[in-house]
C-alpha positions as CSV (number, residue, x, y, z in Angstrom):
1,M,58.7,45.8,117.9
2,I,62.4,46.8,118.0
3,N,64.1,45.9,121.6
4,P,67.4,47.8,121.8
5,K,68.3,46.3,125.3
6,L,67.6,42.7,124.0
7,I,69.6,43.7,120.7
8,K,72.6,45.1,122.6
9,K,73.3,41.7,124.0
10,D,74.3,40.6,120.5
11,F,76.9,43.3,120.3
12,P,80.1,42.6,122.3
13,I,81.0,46.5,122.4
14,F,78.1,47.3,124.4
15,N,79.0,44.6,127.2
16,Q,82.5,46.1,128.2
17,P,84.0,44.0,131.1
18,D,84.3,47.2,133.0
19,G,80.7,48.2,132.7
20,K,81.5,51.3,131.0
21,Q,78.5,52.6,129.0
22,I,78.8,53.6,125.4
23,I,76.1,55.6,123.8
24,Y,76.9,55.0,120.1
25,L,75.3,57.6,117.9
26,D,77.6,57.7,114.9
27,N,75.9,54.8,112.7
28,A,75.9,57.0,109.5
29,S,79.8,56.7,109.7
30,T,79.8,52.9,110.5
31,S,77.8,50.5,112.7
32,Q,78.7,48.1,115.5
33,K,79.2,44.4,114.7
34,P,77.2,41.4,116.5
35,E,78.6,38.3,117.5
36,S,77.6,36.5,114.6
37,V,79.5,38.5,112.2
38,I,82.6,38.4,114.3
39,A,82.3,34.7,114.6
40,A,81.8,34.3,110.7
41,L,85.3,36.2,110.2
42,N,87.1,34.3,113.0
43,G,85.5,31.0,111.2
44,Y,87.1,31.7,107.9
45,Y,90.6,32.5,109.5
46,R,90.4,29.6,112.0
47,E,88.8,26.9,110.1
48,Y,89.3,27.2,106.1
49,N,91.8,30.1,105.5
50,A,92.7,29.6,101.9
51,N,92.5,31.6,98.6
52,V,89.4,31.2,96.3
53,H,89.1,30.2,92.8
54,R,92.6,28.4,92.6
55,G,93.2,25.5,94.8
56,V,91.7,22.0,94.3
57,Y,92.4,21.0,97.8
58,A,89.7,20.8,100.4
59,L,90.2,24.0,102.1
60,A,90.5,26.1,99.1
61,E,87.3,24.5,97.9
62,L,85.5,25.0,101.1
63,A,86.8,28.7,101.0
64,T,85.2,29.1,97.4
65,E,82.2,27.6,98.5
66,R,81.3,29.9,101.3
67,Y,82.5,33.0,99.2
68,E,80.2,32.3,96.4
69,A,77.3,31.4,98.9
70,A,78.1,35.0,100.3
71,R,77.6,36.4,96.7
72,Q,74.5,34.3,96.2
73,R,73.0,35.4,99.6
74,V,73.7,39.2,98.9
75,A,71.9,38.6,95.6
76,R,68.9,37.1,97.2
77,A,68.6,39.8,99.7
78,L,68.8,42.5,96.9
79,N,66.8,40.7,94.2
80,A,69.8,40.8,91.8
81,H,71.3,37.9,89.8
82,S,74.4,36.5,91.5
83,D,76.7,37.5,88.5
84,E,75.4,41.2,89.0
85,I,77.1,41.3,92.6
86,I,80.8,42.5,92.4
87,F,82.7,42.6,95.9
88,T,84.6,45.5,96.3
89,R,86.5,47.2,99.1
90,G,83.5,49.6,99.9
91,T,81.3,52.2,98.4
92,T,84.1,54.5,97.4
93,D,85.8,51.6,95.5
94,S,82.7,50.8,93.7
95,I,82.0,54.5,92.7
96,N,85.6,54.8,91.2
97,A,85.4,51.4,89.4
98,V,82.3,52.8,87.8
99,A,83.8,56.1,86.8
100,S,86.8,54.4,85.4
101,M,84.8,51.6,83.6
102,L,82.7,54.5,81.9
103,S,85.4,56.5,80.9
104,N,85.6,55.2,77.3
105,H,81.9,56.0,77.2
106,V,82.2,59.6,77.9
107,T,83.3,61.9,75.2
108,A,83.7,65.8,75.1
109,G,80.4,67.8,75.2
110,D,78.7,65.0,77.2
111,E,77.2,65.8,80.6
112,I,77.9,64.2,84.0
113,V,75.2,65.0,86.4
114,V,75.4,64.8,90.2
115,T,73.7,66.4,93.2
116,E,74.6,68.9,95.7
117,L,73.9,66.7,98.3
118,E,76.7,64.3,97.5
119,H,79.4,62.6,99.7
120,H,82.8,63.3,98.2
121,S,83.0,59.8,96.9
122,N,80.0,60.3,94.7
123,F,81.1,63.9,93.5
124,V,84.9,64.0,93.1
125,P,85.4,60.9,90.7
126,W,82.6,62.2,88.4
127,Q,84.1,65.7,88.6
128,R,87.3,64.2,87.5
129,L,86.1,62.0,84.8
130,A,84.4,65.2,83.5
131,Q,87.7,67.1,83.6
132,V,89.8,64.2,81.9
133,R,87.0,63.6,79.0
134,G,86.0,67.2,78.5
135,A,82.6,66.6,79.6
136,V,80.5,69.0,81.3
137,F,80.0,68.5,85.0
138,R,76.5,69.5,86.2
139,V,75.1,69.8,89.7
140,I,71.4,69.5,90.7
141,P,71.1,72.3,93.6
142,I,69.2,71.8,96.7
143,N,66.2,74.1,98.2
144,S,66.6,75.8,101.2
145,D,65.2,72.7,103.3
146,G,67.7,70.5,101.7
147,T,65.4,68.8,99.4
148,L,66.5,68.4,95.6
149,Q,65.4,70.9,93.2
150,L,63.4,68.7,90.9
151,E,60.7,71.0,89.7
152,D,62.9,71.8,86.7
153,I,64.9,68.7,86.4
154,Q,64.9,68.5,82.8
155,Q,67.3,71.5,82.7
156,Y,69.9,69.4,84.3
157,I,69.2,65.9,82.8
158,T,69.1,66.6,79.1
159,T,69.9,64.8,75.6
160,R,73.5,65.5,76.2
161,T,73.4,63.5,79.5
162,K,75.6,60.5,79.7
163,V,75.8,59.8,83.5
164,V,73.9,60.7,86.5
165,A,75.0,59.8,90.0
166,I,72.7,60.4,93.0
167,S,72.5,59.3,96.5
168,Q,69.4,57.6,97.8
169,V,69.7,59.0,101.1
170,S,71.9,62.1,102.0
171,N,74.8,61.2,104.6
172,V,74.6,64.7,106.2
173,I,71.0,65.7,106.6
174,G,69.2,62.5,106.0
175,V,67.0,63.5,103.1
176,H,65.4,60.8,101.0
177,N,65.7,61.6,97.2
178,D,63.1,60.7,94.5
179,I,65.4,58.2,92.7
180,E,62.7,56.7,90.7
181,R,61.8,60.1,89.1
182,V,65.6,60.8,88.4
183,I,66.4,57.1,86.9
184,N,63.2,57.1,84.6
185,L,64.2,60.7,83.4
186,A,67.7,59.7,82.9
187,H,67.0,56.5,81.2
188,S,64.8,58.6,78.7
189,V,67.6,60.4,77.4
190,G,69.9,57.4,77.4
191,A,72.0,58.1,80.3
192,Y,73.5,55.6,82.8
193,V,72.6,55.9,86.6
194,L,74.5,55.0,89.5
195,V,73.0,54.8,92.9
196,D,74.9,55.7,96.3
197,A,72.9,53.3,98.6
198,A,75.5,53.5,101.6
199,Q,73.0,55.4,103.6
200,S,70.0,53.5,102.8
201,I,71.3,49.8,102.8
202,A,71.1,49.4,106.2
203,H,67.7,51.2,107.1
204,Q,65.4,49.6,104.4
205,S,64.9,46.8,101.9
206,L,66.3,47.3,98.7
207,D,65.2,45.6,95.3
208,L,67.7,46.4,92.6
209,H,65.8,45.0,89.7
210,R,62.7,47.0,90.7
211,M,64.9,50.1,91.5
212,G,66.0,49.9,87.7
213,A,69.4,51.6,88.2
214,D,72.5,50.7,86.0
215,F,74.7,50.6,89.0
216,V,74.3,50.5,92.7
217,A,77.1,50.7,95.3
218,F,76.9,50.3,99.0
219,S,79.5,49.3,102.0
220,G,78.9,46.3,104.5
221,H,80.4,48.2,107.7
222,K,77.2,50.4,107.7
223,M,74.8,47.6,108.0
224,V,76.5,45.5,110.7
225,G,79.0,44.0,108.4
226,P,82.7,44.1,108.4
227,T,84.8,47.1,107.3
228,G,86.8,46.5,103.8
229,I,83.7,45.0,101.9
230,G,81.4,46.8,99.6
231,V,79.1,45.7,96.7
232,L,78.8,47.1,93.2
233,F,75.8,46.2,91.4
234,I,76.4,46.0,87.8
235,A,73.2,45.4,85.5
236,R,73.7,42.3,83.7
237,K,73.1,44.1,80.3
238,H,76.2,46.1,80.8
239,A,78.5,43.6,82.0
240,A,80.2,42.6,78.5
241,S,80.4,46.2,77.4
242,L,82.6,47.7,80.3
243,E,86.4,47.1,80.4
244,P,87.5,46.0,83.8
245,Y,88.5,48.5,86.4
246,Q,91.5,46.5,87.4
247,V,93.2,43.6,85.6
248,G,95.2,40.8,86.6
249,G,95.1,37.7,89.0
250,G,91.9,35.6,88.7
251,M,90.0,37.6,86.5
252,V,92.0,36.6,83.6
253,F,90.9,33.7,81.1
254,E,93.6,33.5,78.9
255,A,96.9,35.6,78.9
256,S,99.7,35.5,76.1
257,K,102.1,37.6,74.2
258,E,99.5,38.5,71.7
259,G,96.9,39.6,74.1
260,T,94.7,38.7,76.9
261,S,91.0,37.8,77.4
262,Y,88.9,38.1,80.6
263,L,86.4,35.9,82.5
264,R,82.7,36.7,82.4
265,A,80.9,38.8,85.3
266,P,81.2,38.8,87.9
267,Y,84.9,37.4,88.0
268,R,86.1,40.0,85.3
269,F,85.4,42.8,87.8
270,E,87.3,41.2,90.7
271,A,91.0,41.2,89.9
272,G,93.5,39.8,92.5
273,T,92.4,38.3,95.8
274,P,89.1,39.3,96.8
275,P,87.9,40.2,100.3
276,I,87.0,36.6,101.3
277,A,86.5,36.9,104.9
278,E,84.8,40.4,104.7
279,A,82.3,38.9,102.1
280,I,81.7,35.9,104.4
281,G,81.0,38.6,107.2
282,L,78.8,40.5,104.9
283,A,76.5,37.4,104.1
284,A,76.4,36.9,107.9
285,A,75.4,40.5,108.4
286,F,72.5,40.1,105.9
287,D,71.4,36.9,108.0
288,Y,71.6,38.8,111.3
289,L,69.3,41.6,110.1
290,A,67.0,39.2,108.2
291,T,66.5,37.2,111.5
292,T,66.6,40.0,114.0
293,I,64.5,42.6,112.9
294,D,61.6,43.5,110.2
295,M,62.8,46.6,108.0
296,T,59.6,48.3,108.2
297,E,59.7,48.1,112.1
298,L,63.2,49.6,112.1
299,Q,62.0,52.5,110.1
300,R,59.5,53.4,112.6
301,H,61.8,52.7,115.5
302,E,64.5,55.0,113.8
303,A,62.0,57.8,112.8
304,A,60.6,57.9,116.5
305,L,63.9,58.4,117.7
306,T,64.7,61.1,115.4
307,S,61.3,62.9,116.1
308,Q,62.2,62.5,120.0
309,L,65.6,64.3,119.3
310,I,64.1,67.3,117.0
311,D,61.9,67.9,119.9
312,G,64.6,67.8,122.5
313,L,66.9,70.0,120.2
314,N,64.0,72.4,119.5
315,S,64.0,73.1,123.4
316,I,67.7,74.2,123.5
317,K,68.4,77.5,122.8
318,G,70.9,78.3,119.8
319,V,70.4,75.0,118.1
320,R,69.6,75.0,114.3
321,I,68.5,71.7,112.7
322,L,69.5,71.2,109.1
323,G,67.4,69.4,106.6
324,P,63.7,68.8,106.0
325,I,62.3,68.3,109.6
326,E,58.9,66.9,108.7
327,Q,60.4,64.3,106.3
328,L,63.0,63.3,109.1
329,R,60.3,62.8,111.3
330,A,58.4,60.4,109.2
331,T,61.5,58.6,107.6
332,G,64.7,59.8,109.2
333,H,67.6,58.1,110.8
334,M,69.7,61.0,111.6
335,V,69.7,64.7,112.5
336,S,72.5,67.1,111.9
337,F,72.7,70.6,113.7
338,V,74.7,73.5,114.5
339,H,74.7,75.6,117.6
340,D,75.2,79.5,117.2
341,R,77.8,79.7,120.2
342,Y,79.8,76.5,120.0
343,H,81.9,74.7,117.5
344,P,80.6,71.1,116.7
345,H,84.1,69.9,117.4
346,D,84.0,71.2,120.7
347,I,80.3,69.8,121.5
348,A,81.4,66.4,120.4
349,A,84.4,66.3,122.3
350,Y,82.3,67.4,125.5
351,L,79.8,64.7,124.5
352,S,82.6,62.2,124.7
353,T,83.2,62.8,128.4
354,H,79.6,61.7,128.8
355,G,80.3,58.3,126.9
356,I,78.3,59.7,123.9
357,C,79.7,59.5,120.4
358,V,78.5,61.7,117.7
359,R,80.1,62.9,114.5
360,A,81.3,66.4,114.0
361,G,82.7,68.0,110.6
362,H,81.6,68.6,107.2
363,H,81.1,64.7,106.8
364,C,82.9,64.5,103.4
365,A,80.4,66.7,101.7
366,Q,81.8,70.1,101.5
367,P,79.8,71.4,98.5
368,L,76.6,70.7,100.6
369,A,78.2,72.3,103.7
370,K,79.1,75.4,101.7
371,K,75.7,75.3,100.2
372,L,74.4,75.5,104.2
373,A,76.7,78.3,104.9
374,I,78.3,76.2,107.6
375,D,81.8,74.8,107.8
376,S,80.9,71.6,109.9
377,S,77.9,70.2,111.7
378,L,77.0,67.7,114.6
379,R,75.3,64.5,113.1
380,V,73.5,61.9,115.4
381,S,72.4,58.7,113.6
382,F,70.6,55.8,114.9
383,Y,70.4,52.2,114.5
384,L,68.7,49.1,115.5
385,Y,70.5,49.0,119.1
386,N,69.5,52.7,119.9
387,S,66.7,53.7,122.2
388,S,65.0,56.5,123.6
389,D,67.2,56.3,126.8
390,D,70.1,57.2,124.5
391,V,68.3,60.2,123.0
392,D,67.3,61.4,126.6
393,L,71.1,61.1,127.7
394,L,71.9,63.1,124.7
395,I,69.3,65.6,125.3
396,R,70.3,66.1,129.0
397,A,74.1,66.5,128.2
398,L,73.4,69.1,125.7
399,E,71.3,71.0,128.3
400,Q,74.1,71.0,130.6
401,L,76.5,72.6,128.0
């Protein structure tokens, strides 16, 4: 069973010297960091700060060993090969990298498919690629409850489809998409599939080989890891056919006036000095989660908090909850809502005076906001250190609004 009170002791931010209480409910944006992750970052800078894959002195060799051990740790956690794990700056960087690398594989008249649920980071790069290459940009719409319209998905994924990009979980309304169905259909017509796992990686175990996507992207900072580190999974079968997103630095095998050749994956996709400390911190984040919680228990814990919040919001006049409520009760870790009298930004600022941190805005998903006929909403998102007391405090503050 998840014990938030005990878990909070691992996170310095919840143990302020002045005793100030922080009710942190913006985990879909970024999570807090445990002492072990902070120690891993400090350990690199204090004890073996050196560049990787370059020096033959002891510090450099130790840094390289720890950096590559981090890659192997991530690969084991995700059931992937270590040469399929590329370290990037985050989900946005990863998706832009794939869009760039697939540019030569997309021609005029091809179709690029996304969904109406996507974060801008998994919408705009594909829209731009379609514009540059003369491809058709198609968007799978949502139903009134926020779920994808998959009943007639064959009209969106066709023999002309070259790329399908889809989030596993919406960052706004928390809906879980049927990515298995989408991946199978896309592969049946020969399309590449990229899965944005930014909102799922922190809340469930991922088996990337079983998932079967060609590319998977996520960030470390949403799963108690550092900022500035992301992972891009590139299925081994595609590595040799993709031109690197960036060139230079340590990804070069041989350079001359006549031409340049590149190293094999994963190094061919990691130009320049990589995020060394951040990768080591990400490995520490995977270790922390593996030794602290069971993902199935975490999902039950978050779903219980989500259901408790939905019940509380339903008792407040003027509140409208967004998304598929019954699905959220069963598997959710976030709830977004609007009030018919108060603007989300005003409510968020008011809650801040109670020490409650929630997100207000369009959440970098304006196409979805427009479909829902709103300009912004309030989003409450949970994680392992949140408790039913946090929900009670939030509801009481909203009742006093």
